[in-house]
N, C-alpha and C positions, 0 to 999 in steps of 0.2 A: 487630509489628515496624516501624522506622519506618529508610529509608536516608538520609541527609542528605547532599547536595552543595553544598559551600562554592563561590563563585563570588569571585573577585578581578577586577580591571579587566583583566587581559588576557584572562581567562575570557568576559568578559561580550564583549568585543571579536572573541572568536574564536568565539561561539556560531553556529552555521548549522542549515540544515534539509536533507533530502537524501531519496530515495525509494531503496527498495532491494528490488529484485525478488527477490533470493536470499533476503533475509530474511522477504519474504512466504511464498516455498516454506517456508523451514525453519520458520515459525512456523505455515504451515495443515497441516504432518504432526500436528501435536495435534487439531487440529479434525478432521481424518479418522480418527482413532485412538479419539477420544472424541468424538462429534458432541453429544451430549447436553448437554455441560457449553460449549456455543457457540451457543445458541439462534438470536441473530441470523447466525450463520453457516450450520445445521443445513439451508436448501435448497440452497446449494451443495454441502456436503457429501453429501447423500444422491445427487445427480447424480454428481461425481465417483468417490463411491466403486466404481461401476458401471464407469467408464472406466480404472481402476488397475490391476481386475482380471488385465489383459495386460501391466502394468508392473512389470519388477523395481527397486523401489526399498526393497529390504531393509536395507540399510546407511543410507539417508537414514532410515529408520524407527530403526533400532538407536539413530541419535546424536540422538535426539528422543524419550525414553521418556516416558513418561505413568504418573504424575505428573509434569510437566516441574519439579524443582528446579533445574538448570543446564544448559546447553548449549554443548558447546567452542568456544572463540572461533572457530576458523578456519573453524567451518562456514558463518559469517554475519559477515565482519570488516566493522565498521563502513566504508561507500561512501566512498570518497576525492573525489567528485565529486560534485553536486547530483543528477544524473538519468542514474545508470548502467544499459547495460541489461544482461542476463541474462550474457552471454558476457565483458564487462568484469568483474564480479563474479566469477563461476567463475575467470576468469584469474588473479583476487587468490586465492583461493583456493588454485587451484594452486601459487600461488609460497610458499605459506605451510606449505612442508613441515616445516621447522626449527621451527615451533610447534606440529605436531599431539603429540606425547610430551608436552609441557609441558602442553598445553591438556588430553589425556585425561587428566594423572595427577591434575587439579584435581577432577576428576568422580568422586563417589562412587558405590561400587558395584561390583558385578564388571562385566565387560566380555563381550559375546556373542564369539563366534568370528569375525564378520567385523570387528568393532570391532578385537578383537587382529590380525586380518591387516592392518588400515590402521595401527596403532599399530606392527607391525614393517616396516612397508615402508610409510612415508607417503606416497613419492612414487608407487608405483603404487597406494596405494590412494585416494588424491588422486583420479586421475585416473576410478578406477572410481566413486568418489561423484560425480564430475562430469558424467559419463555418465546416472549414475541420474537426477541433476536434471533434465537436459534431458529424460530421459524422462516424469518426474512432470510436469515444466512443459509440455510438451506434451499431454499427456492432462488435466490439472487446472486449467492456471493461464493459458496462452494463448489459449482462448475468451476468456475475462472479463478479461484483461489491459487492454484498451482502458479500461474502464467503471472498474477498479477503480485505473486510473492518472488518468484523470481526477479521481479522486473526492480520491485522494491530493495531485495538484497543484492542487486546488479548495484541499485544506487549509490547502497551504503559502501560497498567497495570502493566505487568511482570515487565518492569522497574521501576515502580512508588513504586512496594512494594521491590525492591530491593534497591532503594534509602532510602525508609523509616527505613528497616531495616539493610543496611550498609553503607548507604551514596554514596556521588557523585562519590567516587573513586573505590569502588565495582561496581556500575553501570556503567560506564563509561570502565571498565576495559575488560568486556567482550562482547562488542558491536558487534565485527566481530574478525576474527584472522587478519586481514591489522591494528587492532585500539590496539595502547597501552597508558596507562594513566601513567605518573611518573613526581613528582616534580610540578604539577601545569602545566604541557603542554600533550594537548593529539597529539600522533603522528602517523600519517597513513601513510603507505606503500603507495606512487603514484606512476602511472607512466609515469605522463606527470609533475606533477607538484613537487618544491621542494622548500625548506628554511622557515623560519617562519613567523609565520603571528600574527599579534595580533588580537584578538576579539573585539577591541576598547570600550569597555563596555557593548556593545550590547548581550552578552551574544552568547551562543551555540544553535541554532536551528537543533535539531533531529528530521531527518524525515526516519521512517520506510518506507522503497520503494520495495516491492515484484521484480519488475520489475528492479530494478537496480542490481540484482542477476546476476553475483557474484563481481560488484567491489563494492566501496565504493567511491560517488561522493561527493566533496564538493563545494562550492560557499564560497568564502574570497574576491568578490572584491566590493568595496562601489558601490554605497548606498546599497546595498541589506545586509540584516542580516547574519553575517556567517553563513552556513548551512552544515551539513553532511546527507547526503541521505545513509542509509545501508541497506543490505538486513536483514528482521526481523527471527526469529527462526519460523521453521515449513512450508517453501516455500513448500516443495515435498506433505505435507497432503493436499495442495490446491485440488490436482485431484486424489485424490483416492476417490474411492466409496466404501465405507466401508460396510461391513455386520456386523453388532452388534445385538446380541439377548439378549433383557431383560431376567432377572429372570422369569423364567415358574410362579411361584406364584404369581408373580406382574403382569403377563399378565393375569393370571386367575381373578384374583381379576377387573384389569382397562380397560381389553380386549387388545390386542396383539398390537393393532395398537398404542392407547394411552401409553402403556410399550414403545413402541420400539421410539417413539417422543421423553421421557424422557432419553431413554438410549442414542439416539443422540444428546441430549443437554450436550455433555460434556464441550463444549464450548458454549459463547452465536451464535445464529444462526437467521438467519430470518426466516418468512416462507416458500417465495419461496426457500431458500437454506434446508430448511428439506423437502419442498414436492417433490423437486427435487430428496433427497436422498432416499427415503421413497415409492416414486412412487406415492403419492399422489396429487390430484388439488389443489392449492393455497386454495381456498374455504373451501375444506376438512380438509386440514391440518390447516386452520386459527380456525376452527369449534372445533377440537379435541382441538389445544392448550387453548382456550377460555375456556373448560370443565376443564383444567389441571390448569389452572390458576386460577378459581375460587375454585377449591378444595385446592388452596394452594402449589401447586407442581413444578409450573413454576411461573416468572416474566416475565413482560412485560418493555423495555426499550426503548423510544423514541431517536434516534440519527439524527438529521434531518430529512432526508424523511423516514428513514428506523424505523422499530421495532425489537428490539433482544430481544429473549425469552433466558432465564436462567434458570436453575435449582434451587429452593430453599434445604435449609438444610434438608427437611421433604425427598424431593424427593432422595437427597443422602443418606440419611439412608434406605430408602426403596430399592434402587439397590444396596447397599452396602450389603444387607441383603441376596441375592442371588447369582447365580453364573455368575453374571453378566462379559462379557469380553468384552472391546472395544477395542481390539485389533485389527486393520485392518485385513481382510480376504488377504489371497495371492494373489489373483488375484487384481488388480486394473485399472480400465479405467476413463477414463476422462468424465465428463457429462458438 
């Protein structure tokens, strides 16, 4: 089946990107419940299933059944800003009490007792759901969020560059193998939906979503902004523990630890992520990164609660002058 999203000039002007922590939570529930269907995400699922044993996430699980034909819109409304944090999205969800019954009425099949209780008292039910999401987040998502967020932001930067260089058609054409663009229409191969949908002048919200893999999900029901959640490039690299070696000459000048940190910054990363990769403590990694920043070899960019470090052009030149090889080692383990 094919779902066709038709664009007008207004829709093209209003198309945007966003990252959604809550969307990642909801999509990841499918992975925990059925890891074998998500081979790229299986290393993550194998670890977090143990951590979730002491977490109550039964209502959240009930709202994301497997197989997943559709999900109630209020569980992960399209984000209103490009980089919301989890609490902002939970506040939006709790404010959608008036949509709960209408959204649940559109979901086929019987309801569990927990979902029925949510239906009967949406305000109290959404408060319970928000608490479950927080507990699930702490156990299953928070330890990995800096690296996931870095990948998502890198995907958006990549798409922005494609848009600037080649236009909207090129940017949309390779979102996913299930997506094609032709004559002002974005077509999505879909398991359960088909037909033509207008974007109603609201534009399309594109949300790269790691835990959507390997599927593309869409939201086309009013009043929500039409949204497509698609797997970003490079998901498999999230679970690799890479062994990178900086040039020996650079290590002799900077010291091996600082040279190694620069080598690891082939894409923006947080202090926590770099500490995990290199075996340093977070304070130790932060001390070295501060020295590298003062020397003009890396920059720090705050995005919400996180600070991401990136190499400068000077560092790129220094690394390019040696035998640096950033190819992942043959052995990969999940951390």
